N, C-alpha and C positions, 0 to 999 in steps of 0.2 A: 575561314574554317574553322569553327567551334569545335572542337572535340571534347565530350563529356569522358570522364571517369567510369569507367566499366568497375561496378561494385558485384561482389560476390554473394551468392545467396543467404548467407550469413548475417553479411553486413543490411542488405535489403530488409531479412527479416527481423534485425534488429530495430532499422526505421521504422516498421512498420508496427512495429509493439509500442513504441513511442505514440506513435499516432491513435494506435489502437487502445493503448490507454486513456489517453485524452477524451476520444469518442465515448465510449463508453463507461469514463468515470463522468459524461455529463448526461449521456441518453442512456445508458443501462445495456442490458443484453438484446433486448426486444427493439429497443427506441433507434439502436445505430445502425446505420448504412453501411456494409460493406461497401458499394460504391463510394461513398466518401470518403472512408478508410484509404482504400486505394489510389483514390484520387490526390488527396492530401499528402500521401507516402511516396508519390510518383511512380508507383506502378500500376499497371492493368488489375483489374478484379479477376482475371483468370489466373494471373500470376499468384495474386494474395491467395487464393485458392488452392493454389500449385503447392504454395507452402505451408499452408494452414489445414487444407483440408475441408473445414464447414467454417461458418460464421462462429458456431460456439467451440469449436474448438482452438479459433484466435482468442475468442473472449478467455476462455478455460485458462492460454497462456499467457494472457497481460493479466490474469489474475495470479496468478503463481509468480510470475516475475515483481509482482508489487509486494506480494508477502516474502520471497525470498530475497528480494534488495532490504527490505525492512529488516530481516533477518542480518545480513550481512553489514547493517548500520548497527546495530546492538553488539554483533561480532565486534567490530573496530571499535567501539565505544569501551568494550569491555576490556580488550586485550590488557592482558597482565595486571587485571583486576579482580577481586572475588568480593562476594559478602555484599553489605551494603555500598561499598566505594563500586563497585559493579552495577547495584541496581542503578546510583544516582549518574555516573556517566550514560548509562542507556535510557535514563529518563531524560535527561539534557540532551539526548543526539536525538529522541523520539520528538522533541519539541521542535527542536531544529527543521523534523521532515514534515512536522503539521505547517512549516510554511508556505510548502511545495502544494498546492491547490490540486493542482492534476493527481499527486499520490493520494492526499486525502480524499478527493472527489472517488477514485476508483477502490480505494481500500472500502469506504464507504457504501457504494454500490454495490458491490461483491458481497457487503453485507445484506442489502435490500435483495440482491437477486438469489438468496441462499433458498429461497421456495423451491428454485427447481434443484434437483438431484445432483445431478453433476457437479454444480456448482458448490451446492451444501460441502461435496465431499472436498473438494479442492480447498475451500474457504479453510474447513476444519483442519484440514494436513498443514495449511500452512502458516495457521492461528498454534495448531496445536505443536509444530516446531518454533514456534516464538516462546509460547510457554515452558515447554520443555528445555531449552536454552536458559532461560531467565532463571526456572528451578535449579538446573546445572551449575548455572556460573556463581548463583548467590549463594545458595545453599539455604536458601531462608525458609522458612513454615510456610505452610498451605496459605494460612490467613495472610501474612506478609506478601506472597506473591497474588493473591487474590485482589488485594487494596491495590497492588501496585497496576494489575490490569484495569481494574474499575477504575483507577484514577485515570491511564492514558484512555478509556473509553471515553469519557468526563470530557478530557482534553479535545478528542475527538469531535463530539459534539460543540463544543466550544469555538471550536477551530472553523467548524463548519457554517457558524453562525457568525465569525468576526470578531469573538467575543475574548480572543486572548491578545489582541492589540487594542480593542476597545471595550474593555468587560462595563459591562451594565451593574449598578452598584449590587444587584443580588448576585450577579455574578462573580465580582469581587468577593463578596463574601465568602462564596463557595470556596472559590480558588484559594483564599487565604487561610480557610480551615483545614481545605485539603493539606496544605502546605505544610503545615504545621503537625497536623497528623503522621502523613506519610515522609 
């Protein structure tokens, strides 16, 4: 007889969010099937809805989780540091995050789905928390913070095109010039 370990609702919720981030990152809010998320997570669709209420709430929670985890990576990287040292540590840690295609796609899809008011608010709140943290820990002037995030967005775009590992000549020129400036 095979026995299966019974998981708590919190454990199941986390498993569902992992799958949801993958699926929403791949297909977006409107292109993702909750049935597929439920099946891949090993739960029933009614159970998924019991935990999250609606497909949109599941999506919003996956976006919140993605941005919150990014903030946690920033905080871990900058622990005990300040100023330019903190910015460098955060930047290095973020470049490491870009290797996770699931997270990258989920983040990029959240920006793309921001035509929806509720999604836009969640993305604004999460991205705002990143900016607030970077401003606070670095004490950098507004232009430096702007450039830091602008370079991060360039890295997002390059990572989505696999130009960080395999840069085209034009991409290498942009990256090299950006690294010299920032």
